Backbone as CSV, one residue per row, in Angstrom:
resi,resn,N_x,N_y,N_z,CA_x,CA_y,CA_z,C_x,C_y,C_z
1,UNK,146.187,46.320,154.749,146.867,47.374,153.972,146.187,47.598,152.634
2,UNK,145.856,46.503,152.017,145.165,46.586,150.704,143.787,47.229,150.847
3,UNK,143.102,46.903,151.956,141.776,47.464,152.181,141.848,48.971,152.348
4,UNK,142.853,49.461,153.038,143.024,50.913,153.212,143.269,51.613,151.874
5,UNK,144.037,50.947,151.014,144.330,51.536,149.699,143.065,51.675,148.863
6,UNK,142.197,50.673,148.933,140.934,50.706,148.157,140.048,51.832,148.670
7,UNK,139.981,51.983,149.985,139.161,53.061,150.577,139.688,54.426,150.144
8,UNK,141.000,54.583,150.129,141.608,55.878,149.742,141.316,56.203,148.293
9,UNK,141.444,55.200,147.425,141.158,55.430,145.993,139.686,55.781,145.772
10,UNK,138.771,55.143,146.500,137.331,55.446,146.362,137.042,56.868,146.804
11,UNK,137.686,57.278,147.897,137.463,58.655,148.373,137.933,59.676,147.349
12,UNK,139.067,59.412,146.745,139.587,60.330,145.739,138.666,60.385,144.528
13,UNK,138.100,59.257,144.131,137.182,59.239,142.976,135.932,60.056,143.262
14,UNK,135.397,59.904,144.483,134.207,60.692,144.858,134.514,62.172,144.862
15,UNK,135.692,62.518,145.420,136.090,63.924,145.467,136.233,64.499,144.067
16,UNK,136.821,63.717,143.146,136.977,64.175,141.758,135.626,64.383,141.093
17,UNK,134.672,63.473,141.355,133.328,63.611,140.773,132.636,64.870,141.262
18,UNK,132.825,65.140,142.577,132.211,66.356,143.135,132.795,67.602,142.474
19,UNK,134.118,67.600,142.274,134.769,68.757,141.625,134.259,68.954,140.215
20,UNK,134.116,67.865,139.445,133.615,67.947,138.057,132.203,68.510,138.017
21,UNK,131.341,68.034,138.958,129.956,68.515,138.992,129.903,70.008,139.327
22,UNK,130.743,70.430,140.277,130.761,71.852,140.631,131.212,72.715,139.459
23,UNK,132.234,72.262,138.746,132.718,73.032,137.592,131.671,73.075,136.482
24,UNK,130.946,71.974,136.262,129.906,71.939,135.223,128.768,72.892,135.564
25,UNK,128.366,72.928,136.825,127.302,73.850,137.235,127.742,75.300,137.075
26,UNK,129.015,75.546,137.395,129.534,76.911,137.248,129.531,77.335,135.779
27,UNK,129.894,76.422,134.860,129.906,76.734,133.428,128.501,77.021,132.926
28,UNK,127.529,76.212,133.410,126.141,76.451,132.993,125.638,77.801,133.485
29,UNK,125.987,78.159,134.699,125.553,79.454,135.242,126.151,80.604,134.446
30,UNK,127.434,80.470,134.109,128.096,81.524,133.330,127.470,81.652,131.944
31,UNK,127.124,80.495,131.311,126.503,80.531,129.979,125.139,81.188,130.036
32,UNK,124.372,80.893,131.105,123.050,81.496,131.251,123.147,83.005,131.411
33,UNK,124.155,83.445,132.211,124.358,84.889,132.394,124.702,85.555,131.072
34,UNK,125.613,84.876,130.306,125.998,85.451,129.007,124.806,85.514,128.062
35,UNK,123.943,84.495,128.106,122.758,84.480,127.226,121.822,85.618,127.575
36,UNK,121.640,85.826,128.894,120.760,86.914,129.311,121.316,88.254,128.880
37,UNK,122.650,88.379,129.017,123.272,89.648,128.627,123.159,89.866,127.130
38,UNK,123.361,88.750,126.340,123.364,88.899,124.893,121.974,89.159,124.344
39,UNK,120.907,88.650,124.990,119.564,88.846,124.457,118.963,90.175,124.880
40,UNK,119.489,90.788,125.888,118.981,92.072,126.315,119.553,93.173,125.434
41,UNK,118.692,94.126,124.997,119.149,95.231,124.145,118.394,96.491,124.533
42,UNK,119.065,97.630,124.477,118.402,98.897,124.829,117.369,99.281,123.763
43,UNK,116.274,99.900,124.177,115.228,100.341,123.255,114.880,101.790,123.548
44,UNK,114.283,102.428,122.552,113.792,103.801,122.695,112.283,103.787,122.602
45,UNK,111.622,104.494,123.491,110.164,104.535,123.522,109.694,105.852,122.914
46,UNK,108.668,105.751,122.052,108.077,106.948,121.431,106.575,106.879,121.594
47,UNK,105.947,108.051,121.631,104.497,108.127,121.800,103.821,108.241,120.436
48,UNK,102.667,107.599,120.324,101.851,107.753,119.115,101.224,109.143,119.157
49,UNK,101.496,109.939,118.127,101.012,111.315,118.128,100.194,111.610,116.880
50,UNK,99.377,112.657,116.980,98.561,113.085,115.845,99.146,114.383,115.290
51,UNK,99.356,114.409,113.975,99.958,115.590,113.352,99.518,115.685,111.902
52,UNK,99.662,116.887,111.331,99.385,117.073,109.905,100.512,116.427,109.110
53,UNK,100.146,115.593,108.196,101.136,114.841,107.425,101.111,115.329,105.979
54,UNK,101.852,116.393,105.692,101.957,116.900,104.325,102.934,116.022,103.566
55,UNK,102.407,115.288,102.604,103.202,114.259,101.941,103.773,114.761,100.618
56,UNK,105.047,114.567,100.433,105.698,114.916,99.171,105.851,113.657,98.332
57,UNK,105.370,113.733,97.091,105.420,112.594,96.172,106.379,112.923,95.041
58,UNK,107.272,112.013,94.735,108.253,112.202,93.666,108.191,111.004,92.730
59,UNK,108.077,111.288,91.442,107.955,110.247,90.427,108.963,110.497,89.315
60,UNK,109.424,109.436,88.697,110.359,109.537,87.578,109.615,109.197,86.287
61,UNK,109.761,110.067,85.284,109.107,109.845,84.002,110.049,110.136,82.847
62,UNK,109.531,110.017,81.647,110.308,110.222,80.424,109.612,111.259,79.557
63,UNK,110.399,112.163,78.969,109.823,113.185,78.104,109.483,112.610,76.735
64,UNK,108.418,113.146,76.164,107.998,112.788,74.814,107.547,114.062,74.121
65,UNK,107.690,114.150,72.796,107.256,115.363,72.096,105.751,115.549,72.194
66,UNK,105.329,116.815,72.222,103.892,117.088,72.269,103.213,116.593,71.007
67,UNK,103.917,116.697,69.871,103.389,116.183,68.604,104.484,115.400,67.894
68,UNK,104.128,114.223,67.437,105.061,113.328,66.759,104.343,112.784,65.524
69,UNK,104.785,113.202,64.332,104.048,112.885,63.108,104.951,112.126,62.144
70,UNK,104.435,111.025,61.629,105.081,110.302,60.544,104.490,110.811,59.229
71,UNK,105.340,111.359,58.356,104.885,111.927,57.089,104.800,110.813,56.053
72,UNK,103.657,110.730,55.361,103.421,109.697,54.363,103.222,110.321,52.987
73,UNK,103.605,109.573,51.975,103.338,109.996,50.600,101.877,109.720,50.266
74,UNK,101.248,110.629,49.503,99.863,110.431,49.099,99.745,110.054,47.627
75,UNK,100.881,110.004,46.925,100.863,109.658,45.498,101.942,108.615,45.237
76,UNK,101.902,108.050,44.046,102.946,107.121,43.611,103.833,107.810,42.591
77,UNK,105.086,107.423,42.558,106.018,108.019,41.606,107.431,108.005,42.133
78,UNK,108.334,108.613,41.338,109.742,108.671,41.700,110.060,110.021,42.329
79,UNK,110.821,109.993,43.435,111.198,111.238,44.106,112.255,111.952,43.268
80,UNK,111.963,113.219,42.913,112.910,114.022,42.133,113.910,114.730,43.031
81,UNK,113.463,115.179,44.199,114.372,115.907,45.092,113.953,115.703,46.542
82,UNK,114.966,115.651,47.416,114.758,115.597,48.868,115.323,116.890,49.441
83,UNK,114.458,117.689,50.039,114.828,119.062,50.399,115.186,119.253,51.867
84,UNK,115.208,118.184,52.653,115.518,118.319,54.080,116.549,117.285,54.480
85,UNK,117.214,117.575,55.586,118.169,116.636,56.172,117.676,116.230,57.548
86,UNK,118.158,115.101,58.007,117.823,114.657,59.358,118.389,115.645,60.369
87,UNK,117.541,116.097,61.282,117.959,117.070,62.291,117.643,118.499,61.938
88,UNK,117.180,118.760,60.723,116.884,120.137,60.324,115.505,120.561,60.832
89,UNK,115.355,121.868,61.062,114.069,122.425,61.501,113.256,122.833,60.280
90,UNK,111.973,122.575,60.327,111.084,122.923,59.211,109.840,123.590,59.773
91,UNK,109.234,124.422,58.967,107.964,125.042,59.328,106.812,124.268,58.723
92,UNK,105.620,124.477,59.266,104.444,123.801,58.725,104.240,124.226,57.272
93,UNK,104.046,123.253,56.382,103.831,123.534,54.967,105.090,123.529,54.129
94,UNK,106.260,123.393,54.759,107.516,123.373,54.003,107.588,122.108,53.144
95,UNK,108.147,122.253,51.906,108.266,121.109,51.004,109.427,120.225,51.433
96,UNK,109.118,118.953,51.699,110.138,118.003,52.111,110.686,117.212,50.925
97,UNK,109.795,116.747,50.051,110.167,115.955,48.879,109.328,116.416,47.687
98,UNK,109.891,116.235,46.510,109.151,116.496,45.277,109.102,115.221,44.450
99,UNK,107.885,114.800,44.077,107.679,113.581,43.295,107.424,113.976,41.839
100,UNK,107.862,113.128,40.907,107.668,113.364,39.472,106.200,113.673,39.182
101,UNK,105.931,114.842,38.536,104.553,115.261,38.274,104.264,115.458,36.785
102,UNK,105.093,114.866,35.918,104.925,115.101,34.481,103.558,114.619,33.994
103,UNK,103.199,113.384,34.309,101.907,112.843,33.852,100.761,113.596,34.514
104,UNK,100.891,113.896,35.780,99.818,114.608,36.477,99.666,116.027,35.960
105,UNK,100.782,116.619,35.570,100.699,117.952,34.980,99.934,117.942,33.666
106,UNK,100.166,116.906,32.861,99.431,116.771,31.599,97.946,116.559,31.859
107,UNK,97.630,115.728,32.833,96.222,115.507,33.185,95.566,116.790,33.670
108,UNK,96.325,117.615,34.381,95.779,118.882,34.857,95.470,119.806,33.678
109,UNK,96.361,119.851,32.688,96.105,120.692,31.513,94.842,120.245,30.776
110,UNK,94.681,118.927,30.651,93.480,118.405,29.982,92.228,118.746,30.773
111,UNK,92.280,118.571,32.095,91.125,118.870,32.937,90.789,120.356,32.889
112,UNK,91.813,121.212,32.791,91.581,122.646,32.722,90.904,123.017,31.398
113,UNK,91.358,122.379,30.323,90.754,122.656,29.016,89.298,122.203,28.985
114,UNK,89.020,121.020,29.517,87.646,120.528,29.548,86.761,121.429,30.410
115,UNK,87.315,121.926,31.482,86.560,122.832,32.347,86.239,124.128,31.624
116,UNK,87.227,124.692,30.967,87.002,125.950,30.254,85.924,125.777,29.182
117,UNK,85.991,124.663,28.430,85.005,124.413,27.379,83.617,124.233,27.977
118,UNK,83.517,123.469,29.059,82.215,123.236,29.680,81.633,124.540,30.207
119,UNK,82.487,125.420,30.738,82.008,126.694,31.253,81.464,127.564,30.125
120,UNK,82.183,127.598,29.018,81.723,128.406,27.883,80.424,127.859,27.298
121,UNK,80.343,126.519,27.163,79.119,125.917,26.621,77.928,126.218,27.511
122,UNK,78.113,126.108,28.811,77.010,126.380,29.735,76.576,127.846,29.649
123,UNK,77.556,128.747,29.582,77.225,130.167,29.502,76.436,130.475,28.221
124,UNK,76.870,129.872,27.097,76.202,130.142,25.819,74.762,129.622,25.831
125,UNK,74.551,128.409,26.331,73.201,127.840,26.290,72.287,128.471,27.340
126,UNK,72.836,128.960,28.439,71.989,129.688,29.392,71.508,130.994,28.775
127,UNK,72.359,131.628,27.949,71.948,132.851,27.248,70.834,132.538,26.241
128,UNK,71.003,131.405,25.538,69.976,131.012,24.569,68.663,130.690,25.273
129,UNK,68.756,130.082,26.495,67.544,129.757,27.227,66.798,131.017,27.620
130,UNK,67.516,132.067,27.989,66.875,133.335,28.344,66.166,133.952,27.139
131,UNK,66.750,133.724,25.958,66.155,134.297,24.732,65.067,133.398,24.157
132,UNK,64.873,132.220,24.762,63.851,131.306,24.282,64.277,130.503,23.083
133,UNK,65.592,130.414,22.825,66.082,129.721,21.642,66.429,128.268,21.915
134,UNK,66.312,127.791,23.144,66.586,126.383,23.484,65.700,125.987,24.636
135,UNK,65.727,124.737,24.990,64.864,124.257,26.085,65.692,124.002,27.347
136,UNK,64.999,123.936,28.477,65.658,123.798,29.776,66.324,122.436,29.948
137,UNK,65.768,121.373,29.339,66.358,120.048,29.475,67.752,120.003,28.885
138,UNK,67.950,120.651,27.748,69.275,120.677,27.130,70.261,121.462,27.992
139,UNK,69.801,122.548,28.569,70.675,123.360,29.429,71.077,122.570,30.686
140,UNK,70.150,121.786,31.225,70.478,120.957,32.394,71.605,119.980,32.079
141,UNK,71.642,119.448,30.871,72.719,118.557,30.470,74.065,119.264,30.474
142,UNK,74.088,120.520,30.008,75.347,121.280,30.008,75.766,121.655,31.438
143,UNK,74.788,121.873,32.292,75.127,122.151,33.694,75.774,120.929,34.349
144,UNK,75.240,119.749,34.045,75.823,118.530,34.579,77.243,118.312,34.055
145,UNK,77.437,118.582,32.762,78.764,118.435,32.169,79.753,119.406,32.812
146,UNK,79.284,120.595,33.135,80.156,121.584,33.791,80.553,121.114,35.195
147,UNK,79.595,120.557,35.923,79.894,120.066,37.271,80.920,118.945,37.219
148,UNK,80.775,118.044,36.247,81.743,116.959,36.120,83.134,117.478,35.782
149,UNK,83.198,118.457,34.877,84.488,119.042,34.505,85.128,119.756,35.693
150,UNK,84.289,120.398,36.499,84.790,121.097,37.688,85.390,120.097,38.683
151,UNK,84.718,118.962,38.881,85.216,117.935,39.793,86.529,117.343,39.296
152,UNK,86.612,117.060,37.993,87.836,116.497,37.434,89.002,117.478,37.544
153,UNK,88.723,118.755,37.424,89.781,119.762,37.561,90.300,119.809,39.000
154,UNK,89.371,119.711,39.972,89.781,119.731,41.378,90.641,118.508,41.701
155,UNK,90.256,117.339,41.152,91.037,116.126,41.387,92.420,116.249,40.770
156,UNK,92.502,116.782,39.569,93.787,116.931,38.890,94.691,117.911,39.637
157,UNK,94.127,118.998,40.129,94.918,119.971,40.886,95.451,119.340,42.176
158,UNK,94.597,118.587,42.862,95.042,117.930,44.104,96.127,116.913,43.805
159,UNK,96.007,116.195,42.708,97.011,115.199,42.336,98.368,115.842,42.106
160,UNK,98.361,117.006,41.438,99.619,117.724,41.209,100.166,118.273,42.523
161,UNK,99.288,118.800,43.376,99.729,119.364,44.659,100.345,118.291,45.552
162,UNK,99.816,117.072,45.460,100.324,115.993,46.298,101.715,115.526,45.897
163,UNK,102.193,115.933,44.727,103.566,115.574,44.344,104.578,116.388,45.154
164,UNK,104.112,117.389,45.849,104.938,118.124,46.820,104.575,117.589,48.206
165,UNK,105.452,116.783,48.773,105.199,116.231,50.109,105.649,117.283,51.118
166,UNK,104.701,117.817,51.872,104.985,118.941,52.760,104.904,118.522,54.227
167,UNK,105.455,119.377,55.094,105.447,119.116,56.539,104.079,119.474,57.112
168,UNK,103.380,118.555,57.737,102.068,118.873,58.311,102.162,119.736,59.572
169,UNK,103.321,119.698,60.235,103.540,120.517,61.431,104.940,121.118,61.361
170,UNK,105.168,122.156,62.140,106.512,122.678,62.288,107.253,121.905,63.356
171,UNK,108.545,121.681,63.147,109.309,120.933,64.139,110.670,120.540,63.608
172,UNK,111.190,119.442,64.118,112.514,118.948,63.759,112.367,117.601,63.062
173,UNK,113.072,117.446,61.939,113.051,116.185,61.207,113.971,115.205,61.944
174,UNK,113.384,114.205,62.581,114.194,113.228,63.309,114.682,112.101,62.406
175,UNK,113.919,111.818,61.343,114.282,110.735,60.428,113.882,111.099,59.012
176,UNK,114.837,110.965,58.057,114.508,111.058,56.635,114.707,109.669,56.049
177,UNK,113.617,109.063,55.625,113.638,107.649,55.260,114.030,107.388,53.816
178,UNK,113.866,108.374,52.920,114.110,108.147,51.500,114.995,109.246,50.920
179,UNK,115.655,108.913,49.821,116.487,109.864,49.079,115.909,110.056,47.682
180,UNK,116.478,111.029,46.968,116.062,111.271,45.582,116.313,110.014,44.751
181,UNK,115.346,109.698,43.888,115.442,108.508,43.055,114.618,107.350,43.552
182,UNK,114.227,107.382,44.830,113.406,106.304,45.379,111.984,106.400,44.841
183,UNK,111.323,105.273,44.775,109.944,105.210,44.296,109.012,105.078,45.496
184,UNK,107.958,105.882,45.506,106.997,105.856,46.609,105.622,105.469,46.079
185,UNK,104.802,105.006,46.990,103.400,104.707,46.722,102.547,105.391,47.779
186,UNK,101.249,105.516,47.552,100.395,106.104,48.589,100.536,105.345,49.916
187,UNK,100.830,106.076,50.993,101.012,105.468,52.305,102.447,105.147,52.659
188,UNK,103.399,105.416,51.747,104.805,105.134,52.042,105.360,106.166,53.039
189,UNK,105.925,105.750,54.191,106.535,106.714,55.119,107.786,107.328,54.501
190,UNK,107.928,108.643,54.608,109.089,109.321,54.023,109.914,110.069,55.069
191,UNK,109.297,110.496,56.186,110.037,111.250,57.200,109.239,111.282,58.489
192,UNK,109.953,111.597,59.575,109.312,111.763,60.876,109.649,113.145,61.410
193,UNK,108.636,113.855,61.903,108.817,115.213,62.439,108.253,115.259,63.847
194,UNK,109.018,115.860,64.759,108.538,116.038,66.131,108.551,117.516,66.490
195,UNK,107.581,117.885,67.295,107.492,119.252,67.818,107.806,119.196,69.304
196,UNK,108.972,119.741,69.699,109.371,119.707,71.110,109.344,121.092,71.741
197,UNK,108.618,122.033,71.109,108.442,123.328,71.765,107.671,123.143,73.070
198,UNK,106.821,122.136,73.087,106.145,121.686,74.308,106.376,120.193,74.444
199,UNK,106.702,119.755,75.655,106.975,118.349,75.903,105.970,117.799,76.907
200,UNK,105.746,116.502,76.841,104.932,115.850,77.855,105.790,114.822,78.584
201,UNK,105.690,114.848,79.899,106.413,113.890,80.734,105.427,112.784,81.111
202,UNK,105.757,111.561,80.726,104.880,110.428,80.992,105.322,109.729,82.275
203,UNK,104.419,109.664,83.248,104.699,108.993,84.516,103.546,108.047,84.843
204,UNK,103.823,107.092,85.717,102.787,106.192,86.232,102.590,106.504,87.711
205,UNK,101.390,106.926,88.065,101.108,107.286,89.452,100.351,106.147,90.126
206,UNK,100.502,106.055,91.426,99.850,104.992,92.181,98.343,105.195,92.195
207,UNK,97.650,104.148,92.599,96.196,104.200,92.660,95.729,105.313,93.589
208,UNK,96.408,105.457,94.714,96.022,106.482,95.685,96.275,107.883,95.143
209,UNK,97.448,108.082,94.529,97.791,109.408,94.011,96.921,109.795,92.824
210,UNK,96.450,108.806,92.065,95.629,109.109,90.890,94.347,109.828,91.282
211,UNK,93.846,109.584,92.501,92.626,110.232,92.950,92.898,111.537,93.690
212,UNK,94.156,111.822,93.941,94.512,113.096,94.570,94.858,114.155,93.537
213,UNK,95.229,113.723,92.341,95.597,114.665,91.290,94.376,115.078,90.480
214,UNK,94.448,116.270,89.909,93.404,116.785,89.044,94.044,117.356,87.787
215,UNK,93.349,117.255,86.670,93.829,117.862,85.432,93.971,119.367,85.653
216,UNK,95.123,119.900,85.301,95.399,121.321,85.517,96.283,121.595,86.716
217,UNK,96.475,120.606,87.598,97.350,120.806,88.761,98.780,121.101,88.300
218,UNK,99.442,122.005,89.018,100.824,122.341,88.693,101.782,121.376,89.380
219,UNK,102.875,121.071,88.691,103.866,120.130,89.194,105.263,120.729,89.023
220,UNK,106.179,120.343,89.911,107.582,120.716,89.774,108.312,119.612,89.016
221,UNK,109.037,120.001,87.976,109.734,119.024,87.136,111.217,119.391,87.093
222,UNK,112.080,118.432,87.403,113.525,118.678,87.414,114.241,117.567,86.651
223,UNK,115.502,117.846,86.313,116.339,116.861,85.636,117.769,117.016,86.115
224,UNK,118.495,115.907,86.142,119.893,115.942,86.558,120.763,116.695,85.559
225,UNK,120.258,116.896,84.349,121.034,117.628,83.331,121.199,119.085,83.731
226,UNK,120.181,119.662,84.388,120.227,121.065,84.821,119.982,121.130,86.326
227,UNK,121.006,120.831,87.136,120.828,120.847,88.596,120.403,122.228,89.085
228,UNK,119.412,122.238,89.962,118.961,123.489,90.552,117.916,124.216,89.751
229,UNK,117.642,123.790,88.532,116.629,124.465,87.708,115.332,123.657,87.758
230,UNK,114.221,124.368,87.943,112.912,123.712,88.051,111.996,124.178,86.932
231,UNK,111.452,123.215,86.199,110.423,123.487,85.205,109.064,123.374,85.890
232,UNK,108.115,124.183,85.460,106.757,124.100,85.994,105.880,123.388,84.976
233,UNK,105.313,122.267,85.389,104.455,121.494,84.512,103.005,121.566,84.932
234,UNK,102.141,121.005,84.097,100.710,120.993,84.358,100.156,119.622,83.981
235,UNK,99.311,119.079,84.833,98.723,117.767,84.559,97.795,117.891,83.350
236,UNK,98.131,117.168,82.288,97.344,117.217,81.056,96.273,116.126,81.038
237,UNK,96.614,114.933,81.490,95.644,113.837,81.467,96.020,112.779,82.495
238,UNK,94.992,112.092,83.007,95.156,110.962,83.922,94.323,109.821,83.354
239,UNK,94.961,108.700,83.099,94.261,107.585,82.458,93.095,107.111,83.321
240,UNK,92.011,106.745,82.651,90.844,106.225,83.350,90.999,104.746,83.694
241,UNK,92.007,104.095,83.107,92.219,102.672,83.326,93.645,102.440,83.779
242,UNK,93.815,101.677,84.858,95.142,101.359,85.371,95.732,100.143,84.680
243,UNK,97.036,99.955,84.884,97.704,98.796,84.304,97.699,97.643,85.303
244,UNK,98.440,96.578,84.991,98.440,95.397,85.859,99.051,95.669,87.221
245,UNK,99.910,96.695,87.305,100.534,97.054,88.586,99.691,98.051,89.374
246,UNK,98.473,98.333,88.895,97.558,99.272,89.541,98.129,100.696,89.575
247,UNK,98.849,101.059,88.528,99.290,102.439,88.350,98.576,103.029,87.145
248,UNK,98.492,104.357,87.120,97.717,105.040,86.094,98.629,105.959,85.272
249,UNK,98.745,105.703,83.959,99.569,106.571,83.103,99.058,108.010,83.142
250,UNK,99.965,108.926,83.413,99.625,110.343,83.537,100.607,111.163,82.704
251,UNK,100.103,112.225,82.072,100.940,113.092,81.246,101.024,114.483,81.861
252,UNK,102.260,114.978,82.005,102.531,116.317,82.527,103.100,117.159,81.382
253,UNK,102.480,118.271,81.059,102.939,119.132,79.962,103.862,120.218,80.512
254,UNK,105.009,120.399,79.837,105.938,121.476,80.197,106.398,122.189,78.925
255,UNK,106.649,123.476,79.033,107.168,124.247,77.908,108.679,124.123,77.875
256,UNK,109.221,123.942,76.681,110.674,123.869,76.549,111.282,125.219,76.873
257,UNK,112.540,125.210,77.258,113.217,126.415,77.702,114.429,126.669,76.817
258,UNK,114.559,127.896,76.305,115.677,128.208,75.409,117.013,128.166,76.126
259,UNK,117.054,128.624,77.385,118.310,128.617,78.135,118.678,127.204,78.594
260,UNK,117.662,126.404,78.897,117.888,125.025,79.336,117.027,124.095,78.475
261,UNK,117.414,123.898,77.228,116.571,123.126,76.306,116.516,121.646,76.657
262,UNK,115.347,121.106,76.465,115.121,119.680,76.714,114.954,118.944,75.394
263,UNK,115.132,117.629,75.437,114.907,116.773,74.283,113.953,115.646,74.666
264,UNK,113.379,115.056,73.666,112.501,113.913,73.911,113.332,112.712,74.343
265,UNK,112.787,111.917,75.262,113.474,110.722,75.728,114.308,110.927,76.974
266,UNK,114.243,112.108,77.608,115.027,112.375,78.815,114.288,111.895,80.056
267,UNK,115.070,111.504,81.090,114.488,111.182,82.385,114.212,112.484,83.127
268,UNK,113.019,112.599,83.703,112.637,113.775,84.479,112.027,113.309,85.802
269,UNK,112.181,114.144,86.834,111.576,113.849,88.135,110.436,114.834,88.376
270,UNK,109.258,114.304,88.593,108.051,115.105,88.823,107.689,114.999,90.291
271,UNK,107.438,116.126,90.951,107.119,116.097,92.378,105.974,117.046,92.678
272,UNK,105.225,116.698,93.715,104.148,117.561,94.202,103.910,117.243,95.660
273,UNK,103.255,118.166,96.351,102.951,117.988,97.771,101.455,118.010,97.985
274,UNK,101.008,117.131,98.855,99.606,117.083,99.228,99.386,118.060,100.376
275,UNK,98.935,119.278,100.054,98.778,120.310,101.074,97.490,120.140,101.881
276,UNK,96.588,119.280,101.409,95.296,119.133,102.078,95.248,117.910,102.986
277,UNK,96.419,117.430,103.409,96.443,116.229,104.238,95.826,116.507,105.612
278,UNK,94.934,115.648,106.074,94.263,115.819,107.362,95.164,115.303,108.483
279,UNK,94.938,115.780,109.738,95.731,115.263,110.862,95.600,113.752,110.967
280,UNK,96.705,113.085,111.214,96.721,111.623,111.248,97.590,111.153,112.399
281,UNK,97.323,109.925,112.886,98.207,109.287,113.848,99.468,108.849,113.123
282,UNK,100.627,109.165,113.686,101.890,108.821,113.038,102.836,108.200,114.057
283,UNK,103.725,107.359,113.543,104.774,106.747,114.356,106.079,106.827,113.578
284,UNK,107.220,106.734,114.247,108.494,106.704,113.516,108.580,105.452,112.642
285,UNK,109.162,105.609,111.487,109.278,104.484,110.558,110.100,103.343,111.161
286,UNK,111.123,103.685,111.983,111.993,102.636,112.520,111.303,101.799,113.598
287,UNK,110.121,102.244,114.074,109.402,101.459,115.081,108.698,100.263,114.457
288,UNK,108.582,100.249,113.153,107.853,99.181,112.479,108.645,97.879,112.519
289,UNK,107.950,96.794,112.831,108.540,95.459,112.814,108.065,94.769,111.539
290,UNK,109.001,94.297,110.740,108.627,93.672,109.474,108.481,94.714,108.380
291,UNK,107.608,94.440,107.418,107.436,95.318,106.267,106.086,96.020,106.349
292,UNK,105.868,96.996,105.434,104.600,97.709,105.413,103.468,96.816,104.905
293,UNK,103.802,95.668,104.316,102.756,94.743,103.883,102.126,94.015,105.083
294,UNK,102.943,93.689,106.091,102.453,93.048,107.314,103.017,93.813,108.514
295,UNK,102.564,95.050,108.724,103.171,95.910,109.751,102.776,95.504,111.168
296,UNK,103.773,95.529,112.064,103.564,95.276,113.477,104.472,96.201,114.278
297,UNK,104.064,96.504,115.511,104.893,97.304,116.408,104.800,96.716,117.811
298,UNK,105.818,96.995,118.639,105.792,96.614,120.042,105.185,97.765,120.839
299,UNK,104.131,97.483,121.599,103.432,98.484,122.407,103.737,98.219,123.882
300,UNK,104.087,99.277,124.624,104.404,99.146,126.050,103.107,99.025,126.841
301,UNK,102.954,97.911,127.553,101.758,97.671,128.364,102.196,97.055,129.693
302,UNK,102.036,97.816,130.777,102.451,97.362,132.121,103.931,96.982,132.133
303,UNK,104.735,97.871,131.549,106.190,97.690,131.503,106.619,96.452,130.724
304,UNK,105.734,95.951,129.879,106.062,94.842,129.004,105.792,95.246,127.550
305,UNK,106.580,94.665,126.645,106.418,94.958,125.222,105.542,93.901,124.580
306,UNK,104.390,94.330,124.051,103.466,93.423,123.386,103.462,93.702,121.886
307,UNK,103.573,92.666,121.094,103.572,92.801,119.636,102.134,92.963,119.145
308,UNK,101.902,94.031,118.364,100.548,94.311,117.897,100.563,94.553,116.378
309,UNK,99.565,94.004,115.689,99.422,94.218,114.243,98.662,95.518,113.990
310,UNK,99.146,96.329,113.053,98.508,97.617,112.749,98.292,97.729,111.246
311,UNK,97.583,98.781,110.863,97.379,99.109,109.444,97.990,100.474,109.199
312,UNK,98.896,100.559,108.221,99.584,101.819,107.950,99.129,102.386,106.614
313,UNK,99.343,103.704,106.458,98.997,104.384,105.214,100.223,104.986,104.551
314,UNK,100.210,106.325,104.409,101.282,107.005,103.692,102.550,107.072,104.552
315,UNK,103.673,107.314,103.861,104.967,107.492,104.517,105.577,108.793,104.038
316,UNK,106.058,109.607,104.939,106.671,110.875,104.566,107.593,111.334,105.680
317,UNK,108.809,111.737,105.301,109.755,112.304,106.247,110.101,111.388,107.399
318,UNK,110.209,110.084,107.158,110.536,109.151,108.216,109.376,108.819,109.132
319,UNK,108.164,109.274,108.786,106.977,109.006,109.589,106.029,108.100,108.809
320,UNK,105.307,107.250,109.563,104.303,106.366,108.972,102.928,106.751,109.493
321,UNK,101.965,106.849,108.585,100.588,107.108,108.976,99.949,105.801,109.463
322,UNK,99.297,105.850,110.640,98.648,104.677,111.220,97.143,104.815,111.022
323,UNK,96.560,103.857,110.340,95.123,103.881,110.066,94.331,103.087,111.096
324,UNK,94.887,101.997,111.577,94.203,101.164,112.573,95.233,100.506,113.473
325,UNK,94.805,100.201,114.724,95.638,99.399,115.608,96.289,100.141,116.753
326,UNK,96.355,101.475,116.712,96.977,102.255,117.779,96.095,103.431,118.148
327,UNK,96.296,103.920,119.350,95.583,105.101,119.840,96.585,106.194,120.186
328,UNK,96.108,107.399,120.096,96.989,108.535,120.402,97.483,108.451,121.846
329,UNK,98.801,108.668,122.053,99.384,108.660,123.379,99.984,107.342,123.783
330,UNK,99.653,106.242,123.107,100.240,104.951,123.453,101.748,104.978,123.201
331,UNK,102.485,104.207,124.010,103.937,104.129,123.902,104.333,102.916,123.061
332,UNK,105.231,103.171,122.118,105.706,102.078,121.272,107.209,102.000,121.325
């Protein structure tokens, strides 16, 4: 009886082991099916094609005045009057400050008197020389004295004129640094004037774009301040030397607009199109695997996808220019 019980228990243990093994195999099969399903994904195939790639380039820059001048004093003395305010418009030659000219005025009177005397002496002795009443050496001395008096008079006049600090250009006074009563010396900054009738937009263009642009090329310039309005600019200069990022400082000149006036320091967007682009091999941008620094694509070969390294160029309108690695008509 005991022997039969042992046999029955052994049979049940074997049967249980078989059931466990069958269930484990079934779980593994189901997991494998799920893995296959999860790793499979639908793809879209596109052909490598050749087309004209007209590229639009857009850059952001900042406006700066066409002329920006710091006005300096050329004489020393106390300012008697300040004739402009910050933000006021001035014309070229307008008097901004007046410096005390009492001593210089006295020096001018003395220089004028010495000049008048030297002129009369020279005239009298030249008359005597014609009549033979004096010698040429003495007359030469009076001529030299006249020249010296003439030079001193010119210096005195300039000294008095410099007590009127004037605007070297027409524009807007952005900063008035001194008030009446302040003391200035030669080289002391007194005001800043900018001319924004014409503005320059400073942008940094890439190495590639720097060789596509030419001085005089027209550019479209826009700003978020005036949506829908386009300024027409002109390339004024392209730097001959790039910076550490391999970009080249470029200046675009635009005329200010009375209806839509601009100021210095504004953000502007400069755009242009490369109309001379040659036909190129292009692929959709989304076909690229990785980044444009290490570009790769999957190429269909005998119904299999092979990963291939390529060389890309410009990007425009969701398309990438292919320079190396693909042939026209290949499926990616």
